[in-house]
N, C-alpha and C positions, 0 to 999 in steps of 0.2 A: 504493500498498501505505500501511495504516493508520502512524504512528507512535507505539510508546508510551511517554514519554519515562520512567517508574516503572513497573514492573511491581508488583501487587500478588494474594494470593491470588485472588480472582474473577476479574481479569484474566487470571490462567495458569490458570486452571478454564474461562476461556471460548475460549482457546486448544486444549485439551485437547480441550473438546466439537468444537469445530471439525475438528479431526483426526481426530474418531469413534474415539477410544483409548481403551482404560480404565484404571485408576489404572496398575497394573504394566505394560503397555504405553506407557503415558504416562512411566512412570517409567524403563525402559529407553531411552525415546527419547531423554529426560534429561540419563539415564545418573546420575540420582541416587538416592536412598533412595525405598521406594513409602512410607513414612510420611511424609514430607515432602508428597507431592502430598494426600495423606489433612490433612494441616496448612494446605493452602489451603482445602481444601471447607469444612473444621471452622470456618476465619479469615478470611473475604472481605476482611479489612481487611491483614491482615497485609502487609510490603514484604518479599521474598524478600533477601538478603544479593547485594553488586556480583556475586559472582562469577553467583549464578545469574539475574542480571538478562541479565547476557551472555548463558548458555544459552538463557533464554527470549527475547533477541533473534535468535540464533543458529536457534533451531524456528521461529520466526517469520518470517525472512526465505526459509528453504530450505523450506516448504510448501507444497504444491502449489497450484496456481493457484483449486482448488475450494474447497480449505480457509480460503485467506487471504480470498477473498469470504465465505465462511460466518463467520469470524472479524469482517469488516470489516462483517456486516448484525448479529450479533449485540452488538459491539462498542457499534455506532447505537441497536440496543432498550436496553442498560445505560443512558447515556448518556442518551437523551432517548425514556424509553416515550411519553412522552404524546405528541409528535409524530412519533411514528410511525401514527399513525391515521390516518384523515383528516379532513374538517373537519365538525364535527357527528356525527361516528360512534366506536365505541367498536370498539377491533379484539377480534376472537373470543379470549378466551380461555379454558382452559378447565382445571379443576383436576382432582390425580394424586393421589391417596390411595397410599403405600407403606402396607399394614399388616402389619406383624410380630403374629404368633400365635409364641412358641416358636421353633422353627426353621423355620416358614414362612412364605411372603408369600400374601396373596390375588390373583388372576388374574381377569378372566375372558373368556370366550371370546365375540369380535363375531358376530352371524348376518351381517352381509357387508363380503367381505374391501376394503378400499381399495387404490388404486391399488400401494402397496407390498406389499400382500401378506400387511399384519400382521393377525392374526386373535387373539391372547390377548396382554393389555393388562393393565395396571392399573386398577382403578376410577376412570373419571374424569366429569365432569359440565361443561356450558359455565355459566361464571360471568354470570349475568345483572347488569345495568346497579344497581349501587345495594346488589348483596348483596357480601358480603364471600368470600373464597377460605375459607378455614376451615369458615366454614358450609356454604359448597357441596360442601366434602369429604367431609364428616361427613353430612351428610344424602343424597349421591347414593349413598355408598358404604351407607349404609342402605338407598336404595328399590332399586340394581341387585341387590344378594347379603344384605340379612338381616343384616347383621353393623353391629354397633355400635362405633362407634372414635373415641378420641378424638385430636387433633393433639398430635404431640408437640415437632414444630421442622420449621417452613420449610428446603426442602433447597436451594431456590433457584426461577430460572423458565429458559425459553430458547426460542429458536421451534423446533420439532420437526422432525428433520432429512428426517422424511417428508412429514409434512402441512403446516407451514410455519406452524401454529399457536402460536399461542405458552402458552408452558404453565407453570404454576404447581404446582411439587413439595412436595407434603408428607408427613415421616415421620408414621404416626399405630401407635397401640398397640390392640389386641384389645379391647374390653371385653364381649361379651356376643353370643351370638346364632350360629347354625346357618348355613354359607356354603349359599344356594338362588339359584336363579335366578328372581330377584324382579322382572328383567322381559325375559320372552320376545317381547318383540316387536324387541328390539337386541342382546338375546344368549342363545347355543345353552347355555354353559355357564359353572358356577364353581367354581374346586378352588382346594384349597391347595395349593401349591407348594411344595416346600423351598426353601430360601434358594441353597442349592449348583448347583441345578436351575433355575433360571429363565430362565439366556440358550440351556436348551433349546427355549421357549418361544417367548420373545422376542429377536429378532436382538440381538447382545450393542453392534453398532455403532450401533442405534439407542436405546440405554437410556441417559438420561444418565448423567452420571460418576458424579456424588454419591450415585443411586441403588445404584452399583458399590462404593461405597466403604462407604455402609453393609452391603450386603448380605455385604464382607467382616469387614467391621467382627463381625457377628455370627454367621460362622462359625469 
């Protein structure tokens, strides 16, 4: 089991992701306030006080074996992302857009279900070698949905718990355009969904915790 000499906001968020807990669930799990978890998501470099370090140590030590394995994998990616790809190759990376318009979030319905049965997703596209993730996010959202958006901030990255693909997440603001299914080869439908209803379409345990934090902030 990996030993964390000093927990940071980023490492705490990785543990949360490995445990597959939302902000409120993680806060309850640790016995702390939800706003503390939200702070970790907003400031990855923050160093929790000593008492909090001990709580995170305990949560890590008592985590199920599968969660510890996920944490180890996420930690390895965080510490040495370049070393995780085979020599001479680039690991598959996907840019994912969380597009907010007033009280709604943009979702797409994929035509082919994957092994995990995930159908509804946030707009996404493969980041090609030499391309910027932010550019891919904006371009793929437009190509898939007809919606123009702008990147507001980066939410972070992780290995997707269902696909194992390295995902870069971006919070985006709506600029213009009607939501339409512009990529009928891959998608069945496109729709704006109320922020508080996203978990009815996407299983909560597969949603990246910083996205849940954003949805909670906006409601």
